[in-house]
Every structure is written in C-alpha cells, then in structure tokens.
C-alpha positions in Angstrom: 111.0 118.9 122.4 112.1 116.5 119.7 109.4 115.9 117.0 109.0 112.3 116.0 109.5 111.8 112.2 107.7 108.7 110.9 109.7 106.3 109.0 109.3 106.9 105.2 110.1 103.8 103.2 111.4 104.5 99.7 109.7 102.2 97.0 111.6 103.4 93.9 113.2 106.6 92.4 113.2 108.1 89.0 115.5 110.8 87.7 113.4 113.5 89.3 111.1 111.6 91.8 111.6 109.9 94.9 108.5 107.6 95.5 107.8 106.5 98.9 105.0 105.5 101.4 102.8 108.3 102.5 102.8 108.8 106.3 100.7 111.0 108.3 103.1 113.9 108.4 102.0 114.2 104.6 98.5 115.0 105.3 98.6 118.9 105.3 100.6 118.9 102.1 98.5 116.3 100.4 95.1 118.0 101.8 96.0 121.1 99.9 96.5 119.0 96.6 93.4 116.9 97.1 91.3 119.8 98.3 92.1 121.8 95.2 88.9 121.8 92.8 91.1 121.5 89.8 93.0 118.6 90.9 89.9 116.9 91.8 87.8 117.9 89.0 87.5 114.3 87.5 87.5 112.5 90.7 84.4 110.5 91.5 84.9 111.3 95.3 85.2 115.1 95.0 87.4 117.4 96.8 89.0 116.0 100.2 88.9 117.9 103.4 92.1 117.7 105.7 90.2 114.8 107.6 89.2 113.0 104.4 92.9 113.2 103.4 94.0 111.9 106.9 91.5 108.9 106.4 93.0 108.3 102.9 96.6 108.3 104.2 95.6 105.9 106.9 93.9 103.5 104.5 97.1 103.7 102.4 99.2 102.8 105.3 96.8 100.0 105.9 97.2 98.9 102.2 101.1 98.9 102.5 100.9 96.4 105.4 98.3 94.2 103.8 99.3 94.0 100.1 102.9 95.7 100.0 101.6 98.5 97.7 99.2 101.4 97.6 99.1 105.0 96.6 102.6 106.5 97.2 104.0 109.9 97.9 105.6 111.5 95.1 108.5 114.1 96.1 110.5 116.1 93.8 114.1 115.4 94.4 115.3 118.9 93.8 113.2 120.7 96.0 111.9 117.7 98.3 108.3 119.2 97.6 105.4 116.9 97.7 104.1 116.6 94.0 101.1 114.3 94.7 100.7 110.6 94.8 100.7 107.7 92.5 100.1 104.1 93.2 98.2 100.8 93.0 95.2 99.6 94.9 92.2 97.3 94.7 89.2 98.7 93.3 85.9 96.8 92.4 85.2 97.5 88.8 82.3 96.0 87.0 81.9 93.6 89.8 85.7 92.3 89.6 88.3 93.1 92.0 91.0 94.8 90.0 94.4 96.2 90.6 94.0 100.0 89.8 96.7 102.6 88.9 95.6 106.0 90.3 97.4 109.5 90.4 96.9 112.9 91.5 99.3 115.8 91.2 99.6 119.3 92.3 98.7 121.8 89.3 102.3 123.2 89.5 103.6 120.0 88.5 101.2 119.5 85.5 102.4 119.5 81.8 106.3 118.5 82.8 106.1 114.6 82.6 105.9 113.9 86.1 102.5 111.7 86.1 104.0 109.5 83.2 107.4 109.2 85.0 105.6 108.1 88.3 103.2 106.0 86.6 105.9 104.3 84.6 107.8 103.6 87.6 105.0 102.4 89.6 103.9 100.0 86.9 107.5 98.7 86.7 107.4 98.1 90.6 103.9 96.6 90.3 104.9 94.1 87.6 108.4 93.3 88.7 108.5 93.6 92.5 104.9 92.9 93.4 104.4 90.4 90.6 100.8 91.7 89.8 99.3 90.1 86.8 97.0 92.9 85.5 96.8 96.6 86.1 93.8 98.8 84.8 93.4 102.4 84.8 90.0 104.0 84.8 89.6 107.4 82.9 86.8 109.8 82.0 87.1 110.3 78.2 87.2 114.1 78.7 90.1 113.8 81.0 92.7 114.4 77.8 95.7 114.8 80.0 95.1 111.6 82.1 94.5 109.6 78.8 97.8 110.9 77.6 99.6 109.8 80.7 98.1 106.2 80.5 99.0 105.9 76.9 102.7 107.2 77.5 102.8 104.8 80.2 102.1 101.8 77.9 98.4 101.2 78.2 96.8 100.8 74.7 93.6 99.4 74.4 90.5 100.1 76.4 86.9 99.3 76.8 84.0 101.8 77.4 82.2 101.3 80.6 80.2 102.9 83.4 81.8 103.4 86.6 80.2 105.2 89.6 77.5 106.6 87.0 80.3 108.1 84.8 81.2 107.1 81.3 84.7 105.9 81.4 87.5 104.1 79.5 89.2 101.2 81.3 92.5 100.5 80.1 94.5 97.4 80.8 98.0 96.2 80.8 98.9 92.6 81.9 102.2 91.2 83.1 102.7 89.4 79.8 102.0 92.5 77.7 104.7 94.3 80.0 107.3 91.6 79.5 106.7 91.8 75.7 107.0 95.5 75.5 110.3 95.1 77.4 111.8 92.5 74.8 
C-alpha cells in the first residue's frame, strides 16, 4: 500500500526552520505538543486532545483557503522534527476583529530562539506578502518568555485589557511601523 502524503506548501524558511501549512498528517505530533500541560499553561482553551488538535488543524486548513494565512507548522530543518506552530489568524479582541500572532512550541525547543525566529518570519510574511495592516499579540503578563518573544519580534507598546476573563497585554505592530523599522 502506498500511503498518500498530503501536499505541504512551504510558506517561508529561516536559517533553522521550514514554515509550512499544517496538514492532517501533523495531528499526532501536534497533539503531543498541544496536549502538554506545560505548553498550554497560558492557553485560554487549555490542553488539547487529539480530536481537538484535528479540529484545530482542519480550521487552519480552512483559514489558508479563505485568507491565505493561518497557524503554520514549524519544522526544524536539521531533524525534520515538528517544533510547533506559529501563524496569523483572526481573533475578536475587545469587540474588534484583529489579526493575531500566535505560537506554541514543544518544550525541548524553548529557550533557543526558535519562537522569535518563527514570529519574525511570520510577521515579515504577513506584512510583505499578505499586506496585513496591523497584527496584535495577546499575552498574559506572567508569561515572561512570551513577552520576550514579542518584544524581540519588534512589538513595543501595549495596552492592558481583559481577554476571556484574563488580564492580558495587547501589543500591536502596524504595517507602517514595520516599514519604519526596516528603514
């Protein structure tokens, strides 16, 4: 029997990562990441089961077709191991539809700069390829590692707000700020 491999469209690459569309082939690996309580500690949705992960991946695939972007798979080039995901998606924040940057990585990839590398590449794609006007990132103030990723990826100012009954910081980066930083 020949096993069908889904088409995996590469979005972009960094020195260490291949960033591509998620497929249903990614469900088992991604489920082990999203089912990990340490990974999902700051998630408003909590830990994911394999079925939750399958629904998430199917939602991502729908987003790719609808918007051209969504949460994408991060694959370490040297090992071809699934690192996690990083991408853009629409999120209702304070009653406004926003493009939101989100990321989740397997713990063995924490503290090595992968999240910042991925976030920077995804932002570049969002602003330069998808021509998105503004991107937000929503982070609980206690999530120091994620705050550092956002700041290293170029997010500077933030507002304090409530999001799904949590105190959060909402950082915003606009297309004009992105271009000004490149100048």
